[in-house]
C-alpha positions in Angstrom: -28.6 -67.2 -73.5 -25.3 -65.3 -73.7 -24.6 -63.8 -70.3 -22.0 -61.1 -69.9 -19.1 -62.1 -67.7 -15.9 -60.7 -66.3 -12.6 -62.6 -65.7 -11.5 -63.3 -62.2 -7.9 -64.4 -61.5 -7.8 -67.2 -58.9 -4.7 -68.1 -56.9 -5.0 -71.5 -55.2 -2.6 -72.7 -52.5 -2.7 -76.5 -52.5 1.0 -76.8 -51.5 2.3 -74.3 -53.9 0.7 -71.2 -55.5 -1.2 -72.1 -58.7 -2.9 -69.4 -60.9 -6.0 -69.8 -63.0 -8.9 -67.8 -64.4 -12.7 -68.1 -64.4 -15.4 -66.1 -66.0 -17.9 -64.7 -63.5 -21.2 -62.9 -64.3 -20.6 -59.1 -64.2 -23.5 -58.6 -61.8 -21.7 -60.6 -59.1 -19.7 -57.8 -57.4 -19.2 -58.3 -53.7 -16.2 -60.3 -52.5 -18.5 -62.8 -50.7 -20.6 -63.3 -53.8 -17.4 -63.8 -56.0 -15.9 -66.3 -53.5 -19.2 -68.2 -53.3 -19.4 -68.3 -57.1 -15.8 -69.5 -57.5 -16.4 -72.2 -54.9 -19.5 -73.4 -56.6 -17.9 -73.4 -60.1 -14.4 -74.6 -59.1 -14.3 -77.1 -62.0 -14.7 -74.2 -64.5 -11.4 -72.6 -63.4 -8.7 -73.0 -66.0 -5.4 -73.7 -64.1 -2.0 -74.1 -65.8 0.1 -77.2 -65.7 0.7 -79.4 -63.8 -2.8 -80.6 -62.9 -3.1 -80.7 -59.1 -5.7 -81.9 -56.6 -7.4 -78.8 -55.2 -9.7 -80.5 -52.6 -10.1 -78.3 -49.6 -7.6 -75.7 -50.8 -7.6 -72.1 -49.8 -7.7 -69.5 -52.5 -7.6 -65.7 -53.2 -8.9 -63.8 -56.2 -8.8 -60.4 -57.9 -10.5 -58.9 -61.0 -8.5 -59.0 -64.2 -7.6 -55.5 -65.5 
């Protein structure tokens, strides 16, 4: 099954700002739903280097243009 997705930009704050992206189904639209999806699929986020420990980190997100 090929589900349509949209890209969400994630900013994590472990001890420094770290940016990454994750594909989220297009039918997930509310901020609460997106935050829940990102939390449940954290291992799917593609962060840049260096690799950091994100356990318990806060994060923000926005939709890619």
